[in-house]
C-alpha positions as CSV (number, residue, x, y, z in Angstrom):
1,M,28.1,25.1,8.4
2,A,28.3,27.1,5.2
3,E,25.3,26.8,2.9
4,R,25.9,24.8,-0.3
5,S,24.8,26.3,-3.6
6,T,23.6,23.0,-5.0
7,A,19.8,22.5,-5.1
8,A,17.3,20.0,-6.4
9,V,14.8,20.1,-9.3
10,D,12.0,17.7,-10.0
11,V,12.7,14.7,-12.2
12,A,9.7,12.9,-13.4
13,D,10.1,9.6,-11.5
14,N,6.5,8.6,-12.0
15,S,5.8,9.0,-15.7
16,G,5.8,6.1,-18.1
17,D,6.9,7.6,-21.4
18,E,8.8,5.5,-23.8
19,P,12.5,6.8,-23.6
20,L,13.4,8.9,-26.6
21,A,16.7,10.4,-27.8
22,A,18.1,13.3,-25.9
23,E,17.6,15.7,-28.8
24,T,13.8,14.9,-28.7
25,A,13.5,15.7,-25.0
26,Q,10.3,17.5,-25.6
27,A,8.5,14.2,-25.7
28,T,9.7,13.0,-22.3
29,A,8.1,13.6,-19.0
30,D,10.7,16.3,-18.1
31,G,10.7,17.8,-21.6
32,V,8.0,20.1,-22.9
33,D,4.5,20.5,-21.4
34,T,1.9,19.1,-23.7
35,Q,-0.3,22.2,-23.5
36,N,2.1,25.1,-23.3
37,G,5.2,24.0,-25.1
38,Q,7.3,24.9,-22.1
39,A,9.3,22.9,-19.6
40,A,7.1,20.3,-18.0
41,D,8.4,21.1,-14.6
42,G,7.3,24.7,-14.9
43,T,8.8,28.1,-15.4
44,M,10.3,29.7,-12.3
45,P,11.5,33.3,-11.9
46,E,15.1,33.9,-13.0
47,K,16.2,34.7,-9.5
48,D,15.4,31.1,-8.5
49,G,18.6,29.8,-9.9
50,E,21.1,30.0,-12.7
51,R,21.8,27.1,-15.0
52,R,25.4,26.4,-15.9
53,T,26.4,25.8,-19.5
54,P,24.6,22.6,-20.6
55,A,26.9,19.6,-20.9
56,P,27.3,18.2,-24.5
57,A,27.6,14.6,-23.3
58,A,24.7,12.4,-24.3
59,A,22.7,10.2,-21.9
60,P,24.0,6.6,-21.7
61,E,22.3,4.4,-24.3
62,L,21.0,1.6,-22.0
63,H,17.9,-0.6,-22.3
64,S,15.4,-2.3,-20.1
65,G,16.9,-5.4,-18.5
66,H,20.4,-3.9,-18.1
67,K,21.9,-4.5,-14.6
68,L,24.0,-2.2,-12.6
69,A,26.4,-3.7,-10.1
70,R,24.7,-7.1,-10.8
71,R,21.9,-5.8,-8.6
72,Y,19.8,-3.0,-10.0
73,R,17.8,-4.1,-13.1
74,L,16.6,-1.3,-15.2
75,E,12.9,-1.6,-16.1
76,E,11.5,1.6,-17.5
77,C,13.1,4.9,-18.7
78,V,11.0,7.7,-17.3
79,T,13.3,10.7,-18.3
80,R,16.0,11.2,-20.9
81,L,17.1,14.8,-20.9
82,D,20.2,17.1,-20.9
83,G,22.7,14.3,-21.0
84,F,21.2,12.1,-18.2
85,S,18.4,9.6,-17.9
86,S,16.2,8.5,-15.0
87,W,14.8,4.9,-14.6
88,R,12.5,2.9,-12.6
89,A,14.5,-0.2,-11.6
90,M,14.3,-3.3,-9.4
91,D,16.7,-4.0,-6.6
92,E,17.0,-7.8,-7.0
93,K,18.9,-8.2,-3.8
94,L,16.1,-6.6,-1.6
95,R,13.3,-7.3,-4.0
96,R,12.0,-3.7,-4.1
97,A,11.5,-1.0,-6.7
98,V,14.1,1.9,-6.7
99,G,14.8,4.9,-8.9
100,V,18.1,5.4,-10.7
101,H,19.7,8.5,-12.3
102,L,22.3,7.7,-14.9
103,L,24.9,9.9,-16.7
104,P,28.3,9.3,-18.3
105,A,31.4,9.6,-16.0
106,D,32.8,12.3,-18.3
107,H,29.7,14.4,-18.0
108,A,30.5,18.0,-16.9
109,R,28.2,17.5,-13.9
110,A,29.1,14.0,-12.9
111,R,31.4,15.0,-10.0
112,A,28.7,17.5,-8.7
113,V,26.0,14.8,-8.9
114,L,28.1,12.4,-6.8
115,A,28.9,15.0,-4.2
116,A,25.3,16.2,-4.0
117,A,24.0,12.6,-3.7
118,R,26.4,11.8,-0.8
119,S,25.6,15.0,1.0
120,S,21.9,14.3,0.7
121,A,22.4,10.7,1.9
122,L,24.1,12.0,5.1
123,L,21.1,14.1,6.0
124,G,19.0,10.9,6.8
125,D,15.8,12.9,7.3
126,P,12.8,10.6,6.7
127,R,10.8,13.6,5.3
128,F,13.0,13.4,2.2
129,V,13.2,10.6,-0.4
130,Q,16.4,8.9,0.6
131,V,19.5,8.4,-1.6
132,L,20.4,4.7,-1.3
133,D,23.6,4.6,-3.3
134,A,25.9,6.8,-5.4
135,V,28.5,5.0,-7.5
136,E,31.0,5.6,-10.4
137,E,31.4,2.4,-12.3
138,N,32.3,1.3,-15.9
139,D,32.3,4.9,-17.2
140,L,28.9,5.5,-15.6
141,V,27.8,7.6,-12.7
142,Y,24.5,6.4,-11.1
143,V,22.5,7.5,-8.1
144,V,20.0,5.1,-6.6
145,H,17.1,6.5,-4.5
146,E,13.8,5.3,-2.9
147,W,10.7,4.6,-5.0
148,L,7.5,5.2,-3.1
149,P,4.7,3.0,-4.7
150,D,2.0,4.3,-2.3
151,A,2.8,8.0,-2.9
152,T,1.0,10.5,-5.2
153,E,2.6,13.6,-6.8
154,L,1.2,16.9,-5.6
155,T,0.6,17.6,-9.3
156,A,-2.1,14.9,-9.4
157,V,-3.6,16.0,-6.1
158,L,-4.0,19.6,-7.3
159,A,-5.4,18.4,-10.7
160,A,-8.5,17.1,-8.7
161,G,-9.1,20.6,-7.1
162,P,-8.0,22.9,-4.4
163,M,-7.2,21.5,-1.0
164,E,-9.2,21.8,2.2
165,P,-7.6,24.3,4.7
166,H,-6.5,21.5,7.1
167,E,-4.7,19.7,4.2
168,A,-3.0,22.8,3.0
169,Y,-2.0,23.6,6.5
170,Q,-0.4,20.2,6.8
171,L,1.4,20.7,3.5
172,V,3.1,24.0,4.3
173,S,3.8,22.9,7.9
174,Q,5.6,19.7,6.9
175,V,7.5,21.0,3.9
176,S,8.7,24.2,5.7
177,Q,9.9,22.2,8.7
178,A,11.7,19.7,6.5
179,M,13.4,22.4,4.4
180,A,14.4,24.3,7.6
181,A,16.2,21.2,8.8
182,A,17.9,20.7,5.4
183,H,19.1,24.3,5.3
184,R,20.6,23.9,8.8
185,E,22.8,21.3,7.3
186,G,23.7,23.5,4.3
187,L,21.4,21.7,1.7
188,A,19.0,23.6,-0.5
189,H,16.4,22.6,-3.1
190,L,15.7,25.6,-5.4
191,R,13.0,23.7,-7.4
192,L,10.3,22.8,-4.9
193,T,7.6,22.3,-7.5
194,P,4.4,20.3,-7.2
195,S,6.1,17.3,-8.9
196,A,8.9,17.3,-6.2
197,I,6.3,16.8,-3.4
198,L,4.8,13.4,-2.8
199,R,1.9,12.6,-0.5
200,T,1.8,9.1,1.0
201,S,-1.3,7.0,1.7
202,T,-1.0,8.0,5.4
203,G,-1.2,11.8,4.6
204,Q,2.5,12.5,5.1
205,Y,4.5,14.6,2.6
206,R,7.9,13.6,1.3
207,I,10.3,15.8,-0.7
208,R,12.3,14.2,-3.5
209,G,15.4,15.5,-5.3
210,L,17.2,17.3,-2.5
211,A,20.6,18.4,-3.9
212,V,20.8,15.6,-6.6
213,N,18.4,17.0,-9.1
214,A,19.9,20.5,-9.0
215,A,23.3,18.9,-9.7
216,L,21.8,17.0,-12.6
217,R,20.4,20.2,-14.1
218,G,23.3,22.5,-13.1
219,I,21.1,24.9,-11.1
220,T,22.6,27.3,-8.5
221,S,21.3,30.4,-6.6
222,E,22.9,33.2,-4.7
223,T,20.0,33.2,-2.2
224,P,19.0,29.5,-1.8
225,Q,17.0,30.1,1.4
226,R,14.9,32.9,-0.1
227,T,14.4,30.8,-3.2
228,D,13.1,27.7,-1.3
229,T,10.9,29.9,0.9
230,E,9.3,31.5,-2.2
231,A,8.8,28.1,-3.7
232,I,6.9,26.8,-0.6
233,G,4.7,29.9,-0.8
234,A,3.9,29.1,-4.4
235,L,2.9,25.5,-3.4
236,L,0.7,26.9,-0.6
237,Y,-0.9,29.4,-3.0
238,A,-1.6,26.7,-5.6
239,S,-3.1,24.3,-3.0
240,L,-5.5,27.1,-1.9
241,T,-6.5,28.4,-5.3
242,Q,-5.6,25.7,-7.9
243,R,-3.8,28.5,-9.7
244,W,-0.1,29.0,-10.3
245,P,1.0,32.4,-8.7
246,Y,2.8,33.5,-11.9
247,E,1.6,34.6,-15.3
248,N,2.7,31.4,-17.1
249,D,0.7,28.2,-16.8
250,A,2.7,25.3,-15.2
251,Y,2.2,21.8,-13.7
252,G,-1.3,21.6,-15.2
253,L,-2.4,24.8,-13.4
254,T,-3.5,28.0,-14.9
255,G,-1.4,31.1,-14.2
256,L,-2.6,34.5,-13.0
257,P,-4.0,37.0,-15.5
258,K,-1.3,38.9,-17.6
259,G,-0.3,42.2,-16.3
260,V,-2.1,42.0,-13.0
261,G,0.8,40.8,-10.9
262,L,0.6,38.9,-7.6
263,I,-2.9,39.1,-6.1
264,A,-4.1,37.7,-2.8
265,P,-5.5,34.1,-2.9
266,D,-9.0,35.2,-1.6
267,Q,-9.2,37.5,-4.7
268,V,-8.6,34.5,-6.9
269,R,-11.0,32.1,-5.2
270,A,-13.8,32.7,-2.7
271,G,-13.7,31.0,0.6
272,V,-9.9,30.8,1.0
273,H,-8.7,30.5,4.6
274,R,-7.6,34.0,5.5
275,G,-4.6,33.0,7.6
276,L,-3.2,30.6,5.1
277,G,-3.7,33.1,2.3
278,E,-1.7,35.8,4.1
279,L,1.0,33.3,4.9
280,A,1.4,32.4,1.2
281,M,1.7,36.2,0.4
282,R,4.4,36.6,3.1
283,A,6.4,33.7,1.6
284,L,6.1,34.9,-2.0
285,A,8.1,37.8,-3.4
286,N,5.8,40.7,-2.4
287,D,7.9,42.5,0.3
288,G,5.5,41.2,3.0
289,A,2.4,43.1,1.7
290,T,-0.9,41.3,2.4
291,A,-4.5,42.1,1.6
292,S,-5.4,43.2,5.1
293,R,-2.2,44.2,7.0
294,Q,1.5,44.6,6.8
295,E,3.6,41.7,8.0
296,P,7.3,41.1,7.6
297,A,8.1,38.8,4.7
298,C,9.3,35.3,5.4
299,T,12.7,34.9,3.8
300,T,13.9,31.6,5.1
301,P,12.2,28.2,5.7
302,E,12.9,28.6,9.4
303,E,11.0,31.9,9.6
304,L,8.1,30.3,7.5
305,S,7.9,27.3,9.8
306,K,7.7,29.5,12.9
307,A,5.0,31.6,11.2
308,V,3.0,28.4,10.5
309,A,3.4,27.3,14.2
310,A,2.2,30.7,15.4
311,M,-1.1,30.3,13.5
312,P,-4.2,29.0,15.3
313,R,-4.3,25.3,14.7
314,I,-6.6,24.3,11.8
315,R,-8.8,21.3,12.7
316,P,-9.6,18.6,10.2
317,P,-13.1,18.6,8.8
318,E,-15.7,16.8,10.8
319,P,-16.4,13.3,9.5
320,T,-19.8,12.7,8.1
321,F,-21.9,9.9,9.7
322,T,-25.0,8.2,8.4
323,A,-27.9,8.7,10.8
324,P,-28.8,5.4,12.6
325,P,-32.3,3.9,12.0
326,E,-35.0,4.9,14.4
327,Y,-34.8,3.2,17.7
328,Q,-37.3,0.4,18.2
329,H,-38.5,-0.6,21.7
330,T,-38.7,-4.3,22.3
331,T,-40.9,-6.3,24.6
332,Y,-38.0,-6.9,27.0
333,Q,-37.4,-3.2,27.4
334,Q,-41.1,-2.6,28.1
335,G,-40.9,-5.1,31.0
336,S,-38.3,-5.5,33.7
337,Y,-35.6,-7.3,31.7
338,G,-32.1,-5.7,32.3
339,R,-33.2,-3.5,35.2
340,P,-31.4,-3.8,38.5
341,Q,-33.3,-5.8,41.1
342,G,-32.6,-6.5,44.7
343,P,-33.0,-5.2,48.3
344,G,-33.2,-1.5,48.5
345,M,-34.0,-1.1,44.8
346,P,-37.4,0.4,43.9
347,T,-39.8,-2.3,42.8
348,T,-41.2,-2.0,39.3
349,Q,-44.7,-3.2,38.5
350,V,-44.4,-5.7,35.7
351,R,-47.2,-5.5,33.2
352,T,-48.1,-8.8,31.8
353,V,-48.7,-8.6,28.1
354,V,-51.3,-11.0,27.0
355,P,-51.0,-11.9,23.4
356,P,-54.2,-11.8,21.3
357,P,-55.8,-15.1,20.4
358,P,-55.0,-16.5,17.0
359,P,-57.5,-15.5,14.3
360,L,-60.3,-17.8,13.3
361,Q,-59.7,-20.4,16.0
362,S,-63.3,-20.5,17.2
363,R,-66.0,-22.9,15.9
364,T,-67.6,-20.2,13.8
365,G,-64.2,-19.2,12.4
366,R,-63.4,-22.7,11.3
367,V,-66.7,-23.1,9.4
368,L,-66.1,-19.7,7.7
369,K,-62.5,-20.7,6.8
370,W,-63.5,-24.0,5.1
371,S,-66.4,-22.3,3.3
372,V,-64.1,-19.7,1.7
373,A,-61.6,-22.4,0.8
374,A,-64.3,-24.4,-1.0
375,L,-65.5,-21.3,-3.0
376,L,-61.9,-20.6,-4.1
377,I,-61.4,-24.2,-5.3
378,A,-64.6,-24.0,-7.3
379,A,-63.7,-20.7,-8.9
380,L,-60.3,-22.0,-9.9
381,G,-61.8,-25.1,-11.5
382,L,-64.4,-23.1,-13.4
383,G,-61.8,-20.6,-14.7
384,S,-59.4,-23.4,-15.8
385,W,-62.2,-25.1,-17.8
386,Q,-63.2,-21.9,-19.5
387,L,-59.6,-21.1,-20.4
388,A,-59.0,-24.6,-21.9
389,D,-62.2,-24.4,-23.9
390,T,-61.2,-21.0,-25.4
391,L,-57.7,-22.2,-26.4
392,L,-59.2,-25.3,-28.0
393,N,-61.6,-23.3,-30.1
394,R,-58.8,-21.0,-31.3
395,S,-56.7,-23.9,-32.3
396,N,-59.5,-25.5,-34.3
397,Q,-60.3,-22.2,-36.1
398,G,-56.6,-21.8,-37.0
399,S,-56.3,-25.4,-38.5
400,T,-59.5,-25.0,-40.5
401,S,-58.8,-21.7,-42.2
402,G,-55.1,-22.3,-42.6
403,S,-54.4,-18.7,-41.7
404,Q,-51.9,-17.5,-39.1
405,T,-53.1,-15.6,-36.1
406,S,-51.4,-12.3,-35.7
407,H,-49.9,-11.5,-32.2
408,E,-50.8,-8.0,-31.1
409,K,-48.8,-6.2,-28.5
410,P,-50.8,-5.8,-25.3
411,E,-51.8,-2.3,-24.6
412,D,-50.4,-2.4,-21.0
413,T,-46.9,-3.4,-22.0
414,P,-44.6,-0.7,-20.7
415,T,-42.5,1.2,-23.4
416,E,-38.7,1.0,-23.2
417,K,-37.2,3.9,-21.4
418,A,-34.8,6.0,-23.4
419,P,-31.3,6.2,-21.9
420,T,-30.4,9.6,-20.2
421,L,-27.0,11.3,-20.2
422,L,-25.4,11.4,-16.7
423,S,-23.4,14.4,-15.5
424,I,-19.7,14.0,-14.6
425,K,-18.7,16.1,-11.6
426,G,-15.0,15.3,-11.5
427,A,-12.3,12.8,-12.4
428,Q,-8.7,11.7,-11.7
429,E,-6.3,9.1,-12.9
430,Y,-6.7,5.5,-11.5
431,F,-3.2,4.1,-11.2
432,P,-2.8,1.2,-8.7
433,D,0.9,0.9,-9.5
434,R,1.4,4.7,-8.7
435,V,2.7,5.4,-12.2
436,A,0.5,8.1,-13.6
437,Q,0.1,8.8,-17.4
438,D,-1.3,12.3,-17.9
439,A,-2.9,13.3,-14.5
440,S,-3.1,17.0,-15.3
441,N,-5.3,16.6,-18.4
442,V,-8.0,14.2,-17.1
443,R,-10.6,17.0,-17.2
444,N,-10.2,17.1,-21.0
445,T,-12.1,13.9,-21.3
446,F,-15.4,15.5,-20.2
447,D,-15.0,19.2,-21.1
448,G,-17.1,18.9,-24.2
449,D,-14.2,20.0,-26.5
450,A,-13.2,17.3,-29.0
451,R,-9.9,19.0,-29.6
452,T,-8.6,18.4,-26.1
453,Y,-7.7,15.0,-24.7
454,W,-6.0,12.8,-22.1
455,R,-3.3,10.5,-23.3
456,T,-1.4,7.5,-22.2
457,K,2.4,7.0,-22.6
458,S,3.9,5.0,-25.5
459,F,4.6,1.4,-24.8
460,H,6.9,-1.1,-26.6
461,D,4.6,-4.1,-26.3
462,G,1.0,-4.5,-27.3
463,P,-1.7,-4.3,-28.1
464,E,-2.6,-6.3,-24.9
465,M,-1.0,-4.9,-21.7
466,T,0.7,-7.4,-19.5
467,A,0.4,-7.6,-15.7
468,D,4.1,-8.1,-15.2
469,F,4.9,-4.7,-16.7
470,K,1.7,-2.7,-16.5
471,A,-1.8,-4.2,-16.2
472,G,-3.6,-1.3,-17.6
473,V,-4.3,2.5,-17.4
474,G,-7.5,4.3,-16.5
475,I,-9.5,7.1,-15.1
476,V,-12.1,7.1,-12.2
477,Y,-15.1,9.4,-12.7
478,D,-17.3,11.0,-10.0
479,L,-21.0,11.2,-11.0
480,G,-21.8,13.4,-7.9
481,S,-24.3,10.9,-6.5
482,E,-25.5,7.3,-6.8
483,Q,-26.6,6.8,-10.4
484,A,-27.9,3.7,-12.4
485,V,-25.2,3.4,-15.1
486,S,-26.2,1.4,-18.2
487,G,-23.4,2.2,-20.6
488,A,-20.8,4.6,-22.0
489,S,-19.8,6.4,-25.2
490,I,-16.0,6.9,-25.5
491,A,-14.3,9.0,-28.3
492,L,-10.7,7.9,-29.0
493,K,-7.9,9.7,-30.7
494,Y,-6.2,6.7,-32.3
495,A,-7.9,4.0,-34.4
496,G,-6.3,0.6,-35.1
497,D,-6.1,-3.0,-33.9
498,H,-7.2,-2.7,-31.1
499,T,-8.6,-0.9,-28.0
500,T,-10.2,-2.7,-25.1
501,V,-12.1,-0.8,-22.3
502,T,-13.8,-2.2,-19.2
503,L,-16.1,-0.2,-16.8
504,Y,-16.1,-0.9,-13.1
505,A,-18.3,0.4,-10.2
506,A,-16.0,1.7,-7.5
507,D,-16.6,2.8,-3.9
508,S,-14.3,5.8,-4.0
509,M,-11.8,7.7,-6.3
510,S,-8.8,6.2,-4.6
511,S,-6.3,4.3,-6.7
512,S,-5.5,2.0,-3.8
513,T,-8.8,0.2,-4.2
514,P,-8.1,-3.0,-6.4
515,L,-10.2,-3.8,-9.4
516,S,-10.8,-7.3,-8.0
517,S,-13.1,-5.7,-5.3
518,M,-15.1,-3.7,-7.9
519,K,-18.3,-4.8,-9.7
520,K,-17.9,-5.0,-13.5
521,I,-20.4,-2.8,-15.4
522,A,-19.5,-3.5,-19.1
523,N,-16.6,-3.9,-21.5
524,G,-15.9,-3.6,-25.2
525,T,-13.3,-3.8,-27.9
526,T,-13.0,-1.7,-31.0
527,S,-10.6,-0.9,-33.9
528,D,-12.3,2.4,-34.6
529,S,-12.0,5.9,-33.0
530,A,-15.2,5.4,-30.9
531,L,-16.4,2.7,-28.5
532,N,-19.9,2.3,-27.2
533,T,-20.5,-0.1,-24.3
534,T,-23.8,-1.2,-22.7
535,T,-24.9,-3.5,-19.9
536,D,-27.9,-5.8,-19.7
537,A,-28.8,-4.5,-16.2
538,P,-27.9,-1.0,-15.0
539,V,-25.4,-0.9,-12.1
540,T,-26.0,1.7,-9.4
541,T,-22.8,3.6,-8.3
542,R,-21.3,7.0,-7.9
543,Y,-17.8,6.3,-9.1
544,V,-17.0,4.6,-12.4
545,V,-13.5,3.4,-13.3
546,L,-12.7,3.4,-17.1
547,W,-9.9,0.8,-17.4
548,I,-7.9,0.3,-20.7
549,T,-6.1,-3.0,-21.2
550,A,-5.3,-2.9,-24.9
551,M,-4.1,-0.1,-27.1
552,P,-3.4,0.1,-30.9
553,Q,-0.1,0.9,-32.6
554,A,0.3,4.6,-33.5
555,G,3.0,6.7,-35.0
556,A,5.0,9.4,-33.4
557,D,3.4,12.8,-32.8
558,T,4.2,16.1,-31.1
559,Y,4.1,14.7,-27.6
560,S,5.1,11.1,-27.7
561,G,7.0,8.6,-29.8
562,A,5.7,5.7,-31.9
563,G,4.3,2.7,-29.9
564,F,1.2,1.2,-28.5
565,K,-0.8,4.1,-27.0
566,Q,-4.3,5.7,-26.9
567,A,-5.9,9.0,-26.0
568,I,-9.5,9.8,-24.9
569,T,-11.1,13.0,-26.2
570,D,-14.6,12.6,-24.8
571,V,-16.5,10.3,-22.3
572,K,-20.3,10.2,-21.8
573,F,-22.1,7.9,-19.4
574,T,-25.8,6.9,-19.8
575,G,-28.3,5.6,-17.3
């Protein structure tokens, strides 16, 4: 079957920005990166694809609550860009969340979007996010696809650090095999970026946007197989080094130094798995040159998947177990209990253990016991009489002189210990509903630079967040080891009525752990740009969840529109 030229690009299905007008697309999740001023989905080499002439049609002006086909209720606009919009919606018939892409029927790419959606739906491969419906109705074209609430974008995974070799091996193996199957059916992707890869809670990788997103953006390529192969190599390179293998920063990752060109992963970060590093170089555009030998370049996903299969299998890391307590021998094990007995079995001499006699049970012991008891009773009586006499004398002296007795602090009273600053080893977003806010900038909250920050999206309602829409937003911090946490100092970007923050002690950094299972440390509310919280008794934990449930009204700025929102510039924990 001839290869189609359509491919997919990532559309921010997981962000929660307030939908803005098409001409202010830089404020949307697919608009402009908040750090670099470039496309949020990253800059790819020109040979990756060519964009057709942008369509002048504007995205349909819809609102939350609008229903499509009397079934799909729109709930949150996550992208509004280039004449189309993307939504998180609810399928009221099946009672499940879905994603919806919308564009006018007279849009220049409407026909291509419908054709791409139907081709992708026919593939039916579970390794791809499935297209559920593709309809033209009432001057609208809309594509409905799966919404995976238990999945995490690879962007958020890489923000926490480079992957272990086994996890990177699973990533390149699953993605290359899936894309090889798609290309055999004539479907390409062309924009396999970190935001197009989802990792489920079971460790499987799913690819979203096959064919549909490319049609939405008008992206084509003369060499789709080479383009997708190079993109998989870039994903593997980033998973090993936490660096983007091009000069420009993208997807929250730092690019390579200017003017150096493509360098081997083990020259970027020490300890990189040699076989995986060479595989990434073979997939990237380097004519097959590697740091240690010459190997032919992988130019198709099929070749790359075969190269991965030919590698020695990388085993998962050994699980860590807590050493059991020292074994204690019991009286039963010292005797014959539990040992085989019977004809032909060697007889075992049973040692009879005679317990020692109870202490002080003899006649002399009983006399001694009663003598000691009598002495103790006499001493207690004498001491009580002397104490009462002393208190009575002090009371009489105070009433006669009319003066008050000063209370002096005992010398042996311990001084209050000053709180100490706890070190933060790492952090990532905590989002139980799988809708991240600004996952790539979490590190800005403890980098010591007051100019950098992590921000939330802008919300219509507030300041209190509601459970039926979004219960809250937060970050989980790793203190490196068990620490006694007594409070926190939080610097905020926006002041106003009001911000509410609660601290919880968590067992891990996973967003799947519900707040109801965590122990509350402290909470606080402020209308200023700083919040200090303390607890009566320190709580010992390694992981601390900072959970925001109320945010003030703030105006529009460079990266988001007006609404109820907040940003954190600095967090310090004390213990």
